DRENKE-567539 format. One record per atom (N, C-alpha, C): atom name; x, y, z. Coordinates in steps of 0.05 Angstrom, whole numbers, plus 32768, in hexadecimal, padded with zeros to 4 digits. Example, Ala and Ser with C-alpha at 12.3 -4.5 7.8 and 13.67 -1.06 7.14 Angstrom:
BEGIN
<site marnu="N" east="8108" north="7F8E" up="809C"/>
<site marnu="CA" east="80F6" north="7FA6" up="809C"/>
<site marnu="C" east="8108" north="7FBE" up="809C"/>
<site marnu="N" east="8101" north="7FD3" up="808E"/>
<site marnu="CA" east="8111" north="7FEB" up="808F"/>
<site marnu="C" east="8102" north="8001" up="809D"/>
! end
This chain:
BEGIN
<site marnu="N" east="7ED7" north="7D42" up="7F56"/>
<site marnu="CA" east="7EEA" north="7D4E" up="7F67"/>
<site marnu="C" east="7EE1" north="7D69" up="7F6F"/>
<site marnu="N" east="7EE5" north="7D70" up="7F8A"/>
<site marnu="CA" east="7EDC" north="7D88" up="7F95"/>
<site marnu="C" east="7EF5" north="7D9F" up="7F92"/>
<site marnu="N" east="7EE8" north="7DB8" up="7F90"/>
<site marnu="CA" east="7EF9" north="7DCB" up="7F89"/>
<site marnu="C" east="7F0A" north="7DD2" up="7FA6"/>
<site marnu="N" east="7F25" north="7DD5" up="7FA6"/>
<site marnu="CA" east="7F30" north="7DDA" up="7FC1"/>
<site marnu="C" east="7F26" north="7DF6" up="7FCA"/>
<site marnu="N" east="7F23" north="7DF9" up="7FE7"/>
<site marnu="CA" east="7F1B" north="7E10" up="7FF4"/>
<site marnu="C" east="7F34" north="7E26" up="7FF6"/>
<site marnu="N" east="7F30" north="7E3B" up="7FEC"/>
<site marnu="CA" east="7F47" north="7E4C" up="7FF1"/>
<site marnu="C" east="7F40" north="7E5D" up="800C"/>
<site marnu="N" east="7F54" north="7E65" up="8017"/>
<site marnu="CA" east="7F51" north="7E72" up="802F"/>
<site marnu="C" east="7F49" north="7E8F" up="802B"/>
<site marnu="N" east="7F3C" north="7E9B" up="803B"/>
<site marnu="CA" east="7F33" north="7EB6" up="8038"/>
<site marnu="C" east="7F4E" north="7EC9" up="8035"/>
<site marnu="N" east="7F48" north="7EDF" up="8026"/>
<site marnu="CA" east="7F5E" north="7EF1" up="8023"/>
<site marnu="C" east="7F61" north="7EFF" up="803E"/>
<site marnu="N" east="7F79" north="7F09" up="8045"/>
<site marnu="CA" east="7F81" north="7F16" up="8060"/>
<site marnu="C" east="7F71" north="7F2C" up="8066"/>
<site marnu="N" east="7F64" north="7F3B" up="8053"/>
<site marnu="CA" east="7F55" north="7F51" up="8058"/>
<site marnu="C" east="7F36" north="7F4F" up="8057"/>
<site marnu="N" east="7F31" north="7F36" up="8055"/>
<site marnu="CA" east="7F14" north="7F2B" up="8055"/>
<site marnu="C" east="7F03" north="7F32" up="806C"/>
<site marnu="N" east="7F0F" north="7F3A" up="8085"/>
<site marnu="CA" east="7F01" north="7F43" up="809E"/>
<site marnu="C" east="7F0F" north="7F54" up="80AC"/>
<site marnu="N" east="7F04" north="7F5F" up="80BF"/>
<site marnu="CA" east="7F0F" north="7F75" up="80CF"/>
<site marnu="C" east="7F26" north="7F6B" up="80E1"/>
<site marnu="N" east="7F2A" north="7F52" up="80E5"/>
<site marnu="CA" east="7F3E" north="7F47" up="80F4"/>
<site marnu="C" east="7F5A" north="7F4F" up="80EA"/>
<site marnu="N" east="7F60" north="7F4E" up="80D2"/>
<site marnu="CA" east="7F7C" north="7F53" up="80C3"/>
<site marnu="C" east="7F80" north="7F70" up="80C7"/>
<site marnu="N" east="7F6D" north="7F80" up="80C3"/>
<site marnu="CA" east="7F72" north="7F9E" up="80C4"/>
<site marnu="C" east="7F78" north="7FA2" up="80E1"/>
<site marnu="N" east="7F67" north="7F99" up="80F6"/>
<site marnu="CA" east="7F6C" north="7F9C" up="8113"/>
<site marnu="C" east="7F88" north="7F95" up="811C"/>
<site marnu="N" east="7F90" north="7F7D" up="8112"/>
<site marnu="CA" east="7FAB" north="7F71" up="811A"/>
<site marnu="C" east="7FC0" north="7F83" up="8111"/>
<site marnu="N" east="7FBE" north="7F8F" up="80F5"/>
<site marnu="CA" east="7FD4" north="7F9F" up="80EB"/>
<site marnu="C" east="7FD4" north="7FB9" up="80F7"/>
<site marnu="N" east="7FBB" north="7FC6" up="80FE"/>
<site marnu="CA" east="7FBF" north="7FDF" up="810D"/>
<site marnu="C" east="7FC6" north="7FDA" up="812B"/>
<site marnu="N" east="7FBE" north="7FC8" up="813A"/>
<site marnu="CA" east="7FC6" north="7FC3" up="8154"/>
<site marnu="C" east="7FE1" north="7FBB" up="8159"/>
<site marnu="N" east="7FED" north="7FB0" up="8144"/>
<site marnu="CA" east="8009" north="7FA9" up="8146"/>
<site marnu="C" east="801F" north="7FBD" up="8144"/>
<site marnu="N" east="8012" north="7FD6" up="813A"/>
<site marnu="CA" east="8024" north="7FED" up="8135"/>
<site marnu="C" east="8030" north="7FE7" up="8115"/>
<site marnu="N" east="8027" north="7FD2" up="8109"/>
<site marnu="CA" east="8032" north="7FCE" up="80F0"/>
<site marnu="C" east="8028" north="7FE1" up="80DA"/>
<site marnu="N" east="800F" north="7FEA" up="80DE"/>
<site marnu="CA" east="8003" north="7FFD" up="80C9"/>
<site marnu="C" east="8013" north="8016" up="80CA"/>
<site marnu="N" east="801A" north="8023" up="80E4"/>
<site marnu="CA" east="8028" north="803C" up="80E5"/>
<site marnu="C" east="8045" north="803B" up="80D7"/>
<site marnu="N" east="8053" north="8023" up="80DC"/>
<site marnu="CA" east="806D" north="801D" up="80CD"/>
<site marnu="C" east="8069" north="801D" up="80B1"/>
<site marnu="N" east="8055" north="800F" up="80A3"/>
<site marnu="CA" east="8050" north="800D" up="8089"/>
<site marnu="C" east="804A" north="8027" up="807B"/>
<site marnu="N" east="8036" north="8034" up="808C"/>
<site marnu="CA" east="8030" north="8050" up="807F"/>
<site marnu="C" east="8047" north="8065" up="8081"/>
<site marnu="N" east="805A" north="8064" up="8092"/>
<site marnu="CA" east="8073" north="8074" up="8094"/>
<site marnu="C" east="8085" north="806A" up="807B"/>
<site marnu="N" east="8088" north="8050" up="807A"/>
<site marnu="CA" east="809B" north="8044" up="8065"/>
<site marnu="C" east="808F" north="804F" up="8048"/>
<site marnu="N" east="8072" north="804C" up="8040"/>
<site marnu="CA" east="8069" north="8056" up="8027"/>
<site marnu="C" east="806D" north="8071" up="8025"/>
<site marnu="N" east="8065" north="8083" up="8039"/>
<site marnu="CA" east="8066" north="80A2" up="8037"/>
<site marnu="C" east="8084" north="80A9" up="8030"/>
<site marnu="N" east="8096" north="809F" up="8040"/>
<site marnu="CA" east="80B1" north="80A9" up="803E"/>
<site marnu="C" east="80BD" north="809E" up="8025"/>
<site marnu="N" east="80B7" north="808B" up="801C"/>
<site marnu="CA" east="80C1" north="807D" up="8002"/>
<site marnu="C" east="80B9" north="8090" up="7FEA"/>
<site marnu="N" east="809D" north="8096" up="7FEB"/>
<site marnu="CA" east="808F" north="80A5" up="7FD3"/>
<site marnu="C" east="809A" north="80C1" up="7FD6"/>
<site marnu="N" east="80A8" north="80CA" up="7FEC"/>
<site marnu="CA" east="80B4" north="80E5" up="7FEF"/>
<site marnu="C" east="80CE" north="80E7" up="7FE4"/>
<site marnu="N" east="80D8" north="80D0" up="7FD8"/>
<site marnu="CA" east="80F6" north="80CC" up="7FCE"/>
<site marnu="C" east="80F2" north="80DB" up="7FAF"/>
<site marnu="N" east="8109" north="80E0" up="7FA5"/>
<site marnu="CA" east="810A" north="80EA" up="7F8B"/>
<site marnu="C" east="8109" north="80CE" up="7F75"/>
<site marnu="N" east="80F4" north="80D0" up="7F63"/>
<site marnu="CA" east="80F3" north="80B6" up="7F54"/>
<site marnu="C" east="810B" north="80B2" up="7F41"/>
<site marnu="N" east="8116" north="80C3" up="7F37"/>
<site marnu="CA" east="812C" north="80C1" up="7F27"/>
<site marnu="C" east="8146" north="80B3" up="7F34"/>
<site marnu="N" east="8145" north="80B6" up="7F4F"/>
<site marnu="CA" east="815D" north="80A9" up="7F5E"/>
<site marnu="C" east="8152" north="808E" up="7F6D"/>
<site marnu="N" east="813C" north="808C" up="7F6E"/>
<site marnu="CA" east="8130" north="8075" up="7F7F"/>
<site marnu="C" east="8119" north="8069" up="7F6E"/>
<site marnu="N" east="811A" north="805F" up="7F59"/>
<site marnu="CA" east="8105" north="8056" up="7F48"/>
<site marnu="C" east="80FB" north="803A" up="7F53"/>
<site marnu="N" east="810D" north="802C" up="7F5A"/>
<site marnu="CA" east="8106" north="8010" up="7F68"/>
<site marnu="C" east="80F7" north="8012" up="7F7F"/>
<site marnu="N" east="80FB" north="8024" up="7F8F"/>
<site marnu="CA" east="80EE" north="8028" up="7FA9"/>
<site marnu="C" east="80D4" north="8035" up="7FA6"/>
<site marnu="N" east="80D4" north="8047" up="7F93"/>
<site marnu="CA" east="80B7" north="8055" up="7F8D"/>
<site marnu="C" east="80A5" north="803D" up="7F83"/>
<site marnu="N" east="80AF" north="802C" up="7F71"/>
<site marnu="CA" east="809C" north="8017" up="7F67"/>
<site marnu="C" east="8094" north="8001" up="7F7C"/>
<site marnu="N" east="80AA" north="7FFB" up="7F90"/>
<site marnu="CA" east="80A1" north="7FEE" up="7FA8"/>
<site marnu="C" east="808A" north="7FFA" up="7FB6"/>
<site marnu="N" east="808D" north="8013" up="7FBF"/>
<site marnu="CA" east="807C" north="801F" up="7FCE"/>
<site marnu="C" east="805D" north="8022" up="7FC2"/>
<site marnu="N" east="8063" north="802A" up="7FA6"/>
<site marnu="CA" east="8048" north="8027" up="7F98"/>
<site marnu="C" east="803B" north="800A" up="7F9A"/>
<site marnu="N" east="804B" north="7FF6" up="7F98"/>
<site marnu="CA" east="803E" north="7FDB" up="7F9C"/>
<site marnu="C" east="8031" north="7FDA" up="7FB5"/>
<site marnu="N" east="8039" north="7FE3" up="7FCA"/>
<site marnu="CA" east="8032" north="7FE0" up="7FE5"/>
<site marnu="C" east="8016" north="7FEF" up="7FE9"/>
<site marnu="N" east="8016" north="8005" up="7FDB"/>
<site marnu="CA" east="7FFD" north="8013" up="7FD9"/>
<site marnu="C" east="7FE8" north="8005" up="7FCD"/>
<site marnu="N" east="7FEC" north="7FF7" up="7FB4"/>
<site marnu="CA" east="7FDA" north="7FE7" up="7FA9"/>
<site marnu="C" east="7FD1" north="7FCD" up="7FBB"/>
<site marnu="N" east="7FE4" north="7FC2" up="7FCA"/>
<site marnu="CA" east="7FDE" north="7FAD" up="7FDA"/>
<site marnu="C" east="7FCE" north="7FB6" up="7FF2"/>
<site marnu="N" east="7FD5" north="7FC9" up="7FFF"/>
<site marnu="CA" east="7FC9" north="7FD5" up="8017"/>
<site marnu="C" east="7FB1" north="7FE6" up="8011"/>
<site marnu="N" east="7FAE" north="7FF0" up="7FF8"/>
<site marnu="CA" east="7F95" north="7FFE" up="7FF0"/>
<site marnu="C" east="7F7D" north="7FED" up="7FEC"/>
<site marnu="N" east="7F80" north="7FD1" up="7FED"/>
<site marnu="CA" east="7F67" north="7FC2" up="7FE8"/>
<site marnu="C" east="7F51" north="7FC8" up="7FFE"/>
<site marnu="N" east="7F39" north="7FC9" up="7FF4"/>
<site marnu="CA" east="7F23" north="7FCF" up="8005"/>
<site marnu="C" east="7F20" north="7FC0" up="8020"/>
<site marnu="N" east="7F22" north="7FCB" up="8036"/>
<site marnu="CA" east="7F1E" north="7FBF" up="804E"/>
<site marnu="C" east="7F3B" north="7FB9" up="805A"/>
<site marnu="N" east="7F4F" north="7FC3" up="804F"/>
<site marnu="CA" east="7F69" north="7FBE" up="805A"/>
<site marnu="C" east="7F75" north="7FD5" up="8067"/>
<site marnu="N" east="7F74" north="7FF0" up="8053"/>
<site marnu="CA" east="7F7F" north="8006" up="805C"/>
<site marnu="C" east="7F6B" north="800D" up="8074"/>
<site marnu="N" east="7F7D" north="8015" up="8089"/>
<site marnu="CA" east="7F6C" north="801F" up="80A0"/>
<site marnu="C" east="7F54" north="8033" up="809E"/>
<site marnu="N" east="7F3F" north="802C" up="80A7"/>
<site marnu="CA" east="7F27" north="8040" up="80A4"/>
<site marnu="C" east="7F2F" north="805E" up="80AD"/>
<site marnu="N" east="7F40" north="8063" up="80C3"/>
<site marnu="CA" east="7F43" north="807B" up="80CF"/>
<site marnu="C" east="7F56" north="808D" up="80BC"/>
<site marnu="N" east="7F61" north="8082" up="80A8"/>
<site marnu="CA" east="7F73" north="8090" up="8097"/>
<site marnu="C" east="7F6A" north="808B" up="807A"/>
<site marnu="N" east="7F52" north="8083" up="8076"/>
<site marnu="CA" east="7F48" north="8079" up="8059"/>
<site marnu="C" east="7F49" north="8095" up="8048"/>
<site marnu="N" east="7F43" north="80AB" up="8056"/>
<site marnu="CA" east="7F47" north="80C3" up="8043"/>
<site marnu="C" east="7F60" north="80C8" up="803A"/>
<site marnu="N" east="7F76" north="80BE" up="8044"/>
<site marnu="CA" east="7F90" north="80C3" up="8037"/>
<site marnu="C" east="7F95" north="80AF" up="8020"/>
<site marnu="N" east="7F86" north="809B" up="801C"/>
<site marnu="CA" east="7F8A" north="8086" up="8006"/>
<site marnu="C" east="7F8C" north="8094" up="7FEA"/>
<site marnu="N" east="7F78" north="80A5" up="7FE4"/>
<site marnu="CA" east="7F77" north="80B1" up="7FCA"/>
<site marnu="C" east="7F93" north="80C1" up="7FC4"/>
<site marnu="N" east="7F9B" north="80D0" up="7FDA"/>
<site marnu="CA" east="7FB1" north="80E0" up="7FD8"/>
<site marnu="C" east="7FCB" north="80D1" up="7FD5"/>
<site marnu="N" east="7FCD" north="80B9" up="7FE2"/>
<site marnu="CA" east="7FE2" north="80A7" up="7FE1"/>
<site marnu="C" east="7FE6" north="809B" up="7FC7"/>
<site marnu="N" east="7FCD" north="8091" up="7FBD"/>
<site marnu="CA" east="7FCA" north="8084" up="7F9F"/>
<site marnu="C" east="7FD6" north="809B" up="7F8D"/>
<site marnu="N" east="7FCD" north="80B2" up="7F8E"/>
<site marnu="CA" east="7FD5" north="80C6" up="7F78"/>
<site marnu="C" east="7FEC" north="80CD" up="7F7A"/>
<site marnu="N" east="7FF9" north="80CF" up="7F93"/>
<site marnu="CA" east="8018" north="80D5" up="7F99"/>
<site marnu="C" east="8029" north="80BE" up="7F8C"/>
<site marnu="N" east="801F" north="80A8" up="7F91"/>
<site marnu="CA" east="802E" north="808E" up="7F85"/>
<site marnu="C" east="802C" north="808F" up="7F66"/>
<site marnu="N" east="8014" north="8095" up="7F5A"/>
<site marnu="CA" east="8014" north="8096" up="7F3D"/>
<site marnu="C" east="8026" north="80AC" up="7F30"/>
<site marnu="N" east="8024" north="80C4" up="7F40"/>
<site marnu="CA" east="8035" north="80DC" up="7F35"/>
<site marnu="C" east="8053" north="80D1" up="7F35"/>
<site marnu="N" east="805D" north="80C8" up="7F4D"/>
<site marnu="CA" east="8079" north="80BF" up="7F4E"/>
<site marnu="C" east="8080" north="80A6" up="7F3A"/>
<site marnu="N" east="806D" north="8095" up="7F34"/>
<site marnu="CA" east="8075" north="8081" up="7F1F"/>
<site marnu="C" east="8079" north="808C" up="7F06"/>
<site marnu="N" east="8065" north="80A2" up="7EFD"/>
<site marnu="CA" east="8068" north="80B1" up="7EE3"/>
<site marnu="C" east="8081" north="80BD" up="7EE2"/>
<site marnu="N" east="8088" north="80CB" up="7EF7"/>
<site marnu="CA" east="80A2" north="80DB" up="7EF5"/>
<site marnu="C" east="80BA" north="80C7" up="7EF3"/>
<site marnu="N" east="80BA" north="80B1" up="7F01"/>
<site marnu="CA" east="80CF" north="809B" up="7F00"/>
<site marnu="C" east="80D1" north="808E" up="7EE3"/>
<site marnu="N" east="80B9" north="808A" up="7ED9"/>
<site marnu="CA" east="80BA" north="8081" up="7EC0"/>
<site marnu="C" east="80CA" north="8092" up="7EAC"/>
<site marnu="N" east="80C5" north="80AC" up="7EAE"/>
<site marnu="CA" east="80D4" north="80C0" up="7E9C"/>
<site marnu="C" east="80F5" north="80BD" up="7E9F"/>
<site marnu="N" east="80FD" north="80B0" up="7EB6"/>
<site marnu="CA" east="811B" north="80B2" up="7EBA"/>
<site marnu="C" east="8127" north="8097" up="7EB6"/>
<site marnu="N" east="8115" north="8083" up="7EB0"/>
<site marnu="CA" east="8122" north="8067" up="7EAD"/>
<site marnu="C" east="8128" north="8062" up="7E8F"/>
! end
């Protein structure tokens, strides 16, 4: 029996990134991540965890827009710090 063919991941080529960027979706997602990570972790721990999950998902190689790739390290670090602060309040 042959192994089922799995579809390529959505970030396997430039088309997914182009679609996300051209549709304006990336700007909305970026604003959502940044605004959520600016919240107080003790008051919004669930939202902070959700935003950190989006950073992990969209931080995959080839999916985070090239023109803002220099921001990725900063966003990952901010998400990590907010998660650590939030853990202290849970």
